[in-house]
Structures are given as structure tokens and as C-alpha cells.
DSSP file (Angstrom, degrees, kcal/mol; ACC not computed):
  #  RESIDUE AA STRUCTURE BP1 BP2  ACC     N-H-->O    O-->H-N    N-H-->O    O-->H-N    TCO  KAPPA ALPHA  PHI   PSI    X-CA   Y-CA   Z-CA
    1    1 A M              0   0    0      0, 0.0     2,-0.6     0, 0.0     0, 0.0   0.000 360.0 360.0 360.0 133.2    0.0    0.0    0.0
    2    2 A H        -     0   0    0      2,-0.0     2,-0.3     1,-0.0     0, 0.0  -0.766 360.0-132.6 -90.4 121.9    1.3    3.4   -1.0
    3    3 A K        -     0   0    0     -2,-0.6     3,-0.1     1,-0.1    -1,-0.0  -0.569  22.2-178.0 -75.4 132.2    1.1    6.0    1.8
    4    4 A T        +     0   0    0     -2,-0.3    43,-3.2    43,-0.1    44,-0.5   0.579  68.5  54.0-102.0 -14.7   -0.4    9.3    0.7
    5    5 A M  E     -A   46   0A   0     41,-0.3     2,-0.4    42,-0.1    -1,-0.1  -0.907  67.6-153.5-121.1 149.3    0.1   11.0    4.1
    6    6 A M  E     -A   45   0A   0     39,-3.2    39,-2.4    -2,-0.3     2,-0.2  -0.913   7.1-162.7-118.3 147.6    3.1   11.5    6.3
    7    7 A D  E  >  -A   44   0A   0     -2,-0.4     4,-2.3    37,-0.2     3,-0.2  -0.594  44.2 -84.5-116.1-176.0    3.3   11.9   10.1
    8    8 A A  H  > S+     0   0    0     35,-0.5     4,-2.8     1,-0.2     5,-0.2   0.832 126.9  56.4 -61.7 -33.3    6.0   13.1   12.4
    9    9 A T  H  > S+     0   0    0      2,-0.2     4,-2.2     1,-0.2    -1,-0.2   0.925 108.8  46.9 -63.6 -43.6    7.6    9.7   12.5
   10   10 A D  H  > S+     0   0    0     -3,-0.2     4,-2.5     2,-0.2    -2,-0.2   0.916 113.7  48.0 -62.9 -43.6    7.9    9.7    8.7
   11   11 A V  H  X S+     0   0    0     -4,-2.3     4,-2.3     2,-0.2     5,-0.2   0.918 110.6  51.4 -64.2 -44.1    9.3   13.2    8.6
   12   12 A A  H  X>S+     0   0    0     -4,-2.8     5,-1.6     1,-0.2     4,-1.6   0.912 113.0  45.5 -59.8 -43.0   11.8   12.4   11.4
   13   13 A Q  H  <5S+     0   0    0     -4,-2.2    -2,-0.2     2,-0.2    -1,-0.2   0.909 112.3  50.8 -67.2 -41.9   13.1    9.3    9.5
   14   14 A A  H  <5S+     0   0    0     -4,-2.5    -2,-0.2     1,-0.2    -1,-0.2   0.868 122.6  31.1 -64.6 -36.1   13.3   11.2    6.2
   15   15 A L  H  <5S-     0   0    0     -4,-2.3    -1,-0.2    -5,-0.2    -2,-0.2   0.547 102.9-123.1-101.1  -8.8   15.3   14.1    7.6
   16   16 A G  T  <5 +     0   0    0     -4,-1.6     2,-0.2    -5,-0.2    -3,-0.2   0.908  68.9 127.0  67.4  41.0   17.2   12.2   10.3
   17   17 A I      < -     0   0    0     -5,-1.6    -1,-0.2    -6,-0.2    -2,-0.1  -0.704  65.4 -80.9-122.6 174.0   15.9   14.5   13.1
   18   18 A S     >  -     0   0    0     -2,-0.2     4,-2.1     1,-0.1     5,-0.1  -0.342  36.4-118.4 -72.5 157.5   14.1   14.1   16.4
   19   19 A K  H  > S+     0   0    0      1,-0.2     4,-2.5     2,-0.2     5,-0.2   0.864 113.9  57.6 -64.1 -35.2   10.4   13.5   16.5
   20   20 A S  H  > S+     0   0    0      1,-0.2     4,-1.4     2,-0.2    -1,-0.2   0.904 109.2  44.5 -64.5 -39.4    9.8   16.7   18.5
   21   21 A H  H  > S+     0   0    0      2,-0.2     4,-1.8     1,-0.2    -1,-0.2   0.884 111.1  54.7 -69.4 -37.4   11.5   18.7   15.7
   22   22 A A  H  X S+     0   0    0     -4,-2.1     4,-2.6     1,-0.2    -2,-0.2   0.885 103.4  55.5 -62.6 -39.0    9.5   16.8   13.1
   23   23 A Y  H  X S+     0   0    0     -4,-2.5     4,-2.5     1,-0.2    -1,-0.2   0.895 105.6  52.5 -59.9 -40.0    6.3   17.7   14.9
   24   24 A K  H  X S+     0   0    0     -4,-1.4     4,-2.2     2,-0.2    -1,-0.2   0.906 109.9  48.1 -62.2 -41.6    7.2   21.4   14.5
   25   25 A I  H  X S+     0   0    0     -4,-1.8     4,-2.7     2,-0.2    -2,-0.2   0.918 110.8  50.5 -65.4 -43.7    7.8   20.9   10.8
   26   26 A V  H  X S+     0   0    0     -4,-2.6     4,-2.4     1,-0.2    -2,-0.2   0.917 110.8  49.5 -60.7 -43.6    4.4   19.1   10.4
   27   27 A R  H  X S+     0   0    0     -4,-2.5     4,-2.2     2,-0.2    -1,-0.2   0.911 111.3  49.5 -62.3 -41.9    2.7   21.9   12.3
   28   28 A E  H  X S+     0   0    0     -4,-2.2     4,-2.2     2,-0.2    -2,-0.2   0.925 111.9  47.5 -63.4 -45.0    4.3   24.6   10.1
   29   29 A L  H  X S+     0   0    0     -4,-2.7     4,-2.4     1,-0.2    -1,-0.2   0.887 110.8  52.2 -64.8 -38.0    3.4   22.8    6.9
   30   30 A N  H  X S+     0   0    0     -4,-2.4     4,-2.7    -5,-0.2    -1,-0.2   0.891 107.9  51.8 -64.1 -39.1   -0.2   22.4    8.1
   31   31 A R  H  X S+     0   0    0     -4,-2.2     4,-2.6     2,-0.2    -2,-0.2   0.925 110.2  49.2 -61.2 -43.9   -0.4   26.1    8.8
   32   32 A D  H  X S+     0   0    0     -4,-2.2     4,-1.2     1,-0.2    -2,-0.2   0.924 112.8  46.7 -61.0 -45.4    0.8   26.8    5.3
   33   33 A L  H  <>S+     0   0    0     -4,-2.4     5,-2.5     1,-0.2     3,-0.3   0.919 112.8  49.3 -63.8 -43.9   -1.7   24.5    3.8
   34   34 A K  H ><5S+     0   0    0     -4,-2.7     3,-1.7     1,-0.2    -2,-0.2   0.909 109.0  51.6 -63.7 -42.3   -4.6   25.9    5.9
   35   35 A S  H 3<5S+     0   0    0     -4,-2.6    -1,-0.2     1,-0.3    -2,-0.2   0.752 105.9  56.5 -67.7 -21.9   -3.7   29.5    5.0
   36   36 A A  T 3<5S-     0   0    0     -4,-1.2    -1,-0.3    -3,-0.3    -2,-0.2   0.410 126.7-101.9 -87.3   1.8   -3.8   28.4    1.3
   37   37 A G  T < 5S+     0   0    0     -3,-1.7    -3,-0.2     1,-0.3     2,-0.2   0.541  76.2 136.6  94.9   7.3   -7.3   27.2    1.9
   38   38 A Y      < -     0   0    0     -5,-2.5     2,-0.4    -6,-0.2    -1,-0.3  -0.554  58.6-114.1 -86.8 152.8   -6.7   23.5    2.1
   39   39 A I        -     0   0    0     -2,-0.2     2,-0.3     2,-0.0    -1,-0.1  -0.716  38.9-157.8 -79.6 132.8   -8.3   21.2    4.6
   40   40 A V        -     0   0    0     -2,-0.4     2,-0.5     5,-0.0     5,-0.1  -0.831  16.4-143.3-116.0 154.4   -5.7   19.8    7.0
   41   41 A I  B >   -B   44   0A   0      3,-0.5     3,-2.2    -2,-0.3   -11,-0.0  -0.975  35.8-114.0-112.6 118.1   -5.5   16.8    9.2
   42   42 A A  T 3  S+     0   0    0     -2,-0.5     3,-0.1     1,-0.3   -15,-0.1  -0.242  98.4  13.5 -55.1 131.7   -3.7   17.5   12.4
   43   43 A G  T 3  S+     0   0    0      1,-0.2   -35,-0.5   -20,-0.1     2,-0.3   0.457 115.1  83.7  84.2   0.9   -0.4   15.6   12.7
   44   44 A K  E <   -AB   7  41A   0     -3,-2.2    -3,-0.5   -37,-0.2   -37,-0.2  -0.980  51.7-169.4-137.3 149.5   -0.3   14.6    9.0
   45   45 A I  E     -A    6   0A   0    -39,-2.4   -39,-3.2    -2,-0.3     2,-0.1  -0.985  36.3 -99.9-133.3 147.2    0.8   16.2    5.8
   46   46 A P  E  >  -A    5   0A   0      0, 0.0     4,-2.3     0, 0.0   -41,-0.3  -0.440  26.0-135.4 -64.6 135.7    0.2   15.0    2.2
   47   47 A K  H  > S+     0   0    0    -43,-3.2     4,-2.6     1,-0.2     5,-0.2   0.867 105.4  57.3 -60.2 -36.7    3.3   13.2    0.8
   48   48 A A  H  > S+     0   0    0    -44,-0.5     4,-1.9     2,-0.2    -1,-0.2   0.898 107.8  46.7 -62.4 -39.9    2.9   15.1   -2.4
   49   49 A Y  H  > S+     0   0    0     -3,-0.2     4,-2.7     2,-0.2     5,-0.2   0.902 110.5  53.6 -68.2 -40.6    3.1   18.5   -0.5
   50   50 A W  H  X S+     0   0    0     -4,-2.3     4,-2.7     1,-0.2     5,-0.4   0.942 109.6  47.5 -55.6 -49.6    6.1   17.2    1.4
   51   51 A E  H  X S+     0   0    0     -4,-2.6     4,-2.1     1,-0.2     6,-2.0   0.873 111.6  51.1 -63.2 -37.4    7.9   16.3   -1.8
   52   52 A Q  H  X S+     0   0    0     -4,-1.9     4,-1.0     4,-0.3    -1,-0.2   0.938 115.2  41.2 -64.1 -46.8    7.1   19.7   -3.3
   53   53 A R  H  < S+     0   0    0     -4,-2.7    -2,-0.2     1,-0.2    -1,-0.2   0.859 127.6  29.1 -72.4 -36.1    8.4   21.6   -0.3
   54   54 A F  H  < S+     0   0    0     -4,-2.7    -3,-0.2    -5,-0.2    -2,-0.2   0.694 133.9  25.9-100.8 -20.0   11.5   19.5    0.4
   55   55 A Y  H >< S-     0   0    0     -4,-2.1     3,-1.4    -5,-0.4    -3,-0.2   0.231 104.4-107.4-129.6  14.3   12.5   18.2   -3.0
   56   56 A G  T 3< S-     0   0    0     -4,-1.0    -4,-0.3     1,-0.3    -3,-0.1   0.742  76.9 -58.9  67.4  23.0   11.0   20.8   -5.4
   57   57 A G  T 3  S+     0   0    0     -6,-2.0    -1,-0.3     1,-0.3    -5,-0.2   0.354 104.2 127.2  89.6  -6.5    8.3   18.4   -6.5
   58   58 A S  S <  S-     0   0    0     -3,-1.4     3,-0.4    -7,-0.4    -1,-0.3  -0.273  71.0-110.9 -78.0 174.0   10.6   15.7   -7.8
   59   59 A N  S >  S+     0   0    0      1,-0.2     3,-0.9    -3,-0.1    -1,-0.1  -0.150  73.2 124.6-100.8  38.1   10.2   12.1   -6.6
   60   60 A H  T 3   +     0   0    0      1,-0.2    -1,-0.2    -5,-0.2    -9,-0.0   0.809  67.1  60.4 -66.7 -31.3   13.4   11.8   -4.5
   61   61 A A  T 3         0   0    0     -3,-0.4    -1,-0.2     1,-0.2    -2,-0.1   0.592 360.0 360.0 -78.8  -9.5   11.6   10.8   -1.3
   62   62 A S    <         0   0    0     -3,-0.9    -1,-0.2     0, 0.0    -2,-0.1   0.492 360.0 360.0 -73.2 360.0   10.1    7.6   -2.7
């Protein structure tokens, strides 16, 4: 099954950072999405948005 959403654990693993720092990043990305008019799910971010913000939209994170 292909995950379409990422949580703080996924972000921490992808960036090699602590979960507490990953939670801060997830919250920031959720704020950005909400201010752009998107519906957000607390504690999760769309993988496609993650790839856009951290890899310029390419598929490096797969």
C-alpha cells in the first residue's frame, strides 16, 4: 500500500531529526496548507506536498 500522508515519525526518519522537531515541521506545513485554503489533518501532511516543499516536486523521497 502506498502512503499518501506522512506523520512526524515519517518526517523524522526522512530528515534524520528528532520526532519533536519533526512535529514542529508538520505543524508549520499544516499552517501553510490551511492558510492556502486546504483542509488539513492535524499531525499529518500529504506526501505530495512534502515532496514539493523539500524536493522541489521531484520524486526523490520515494
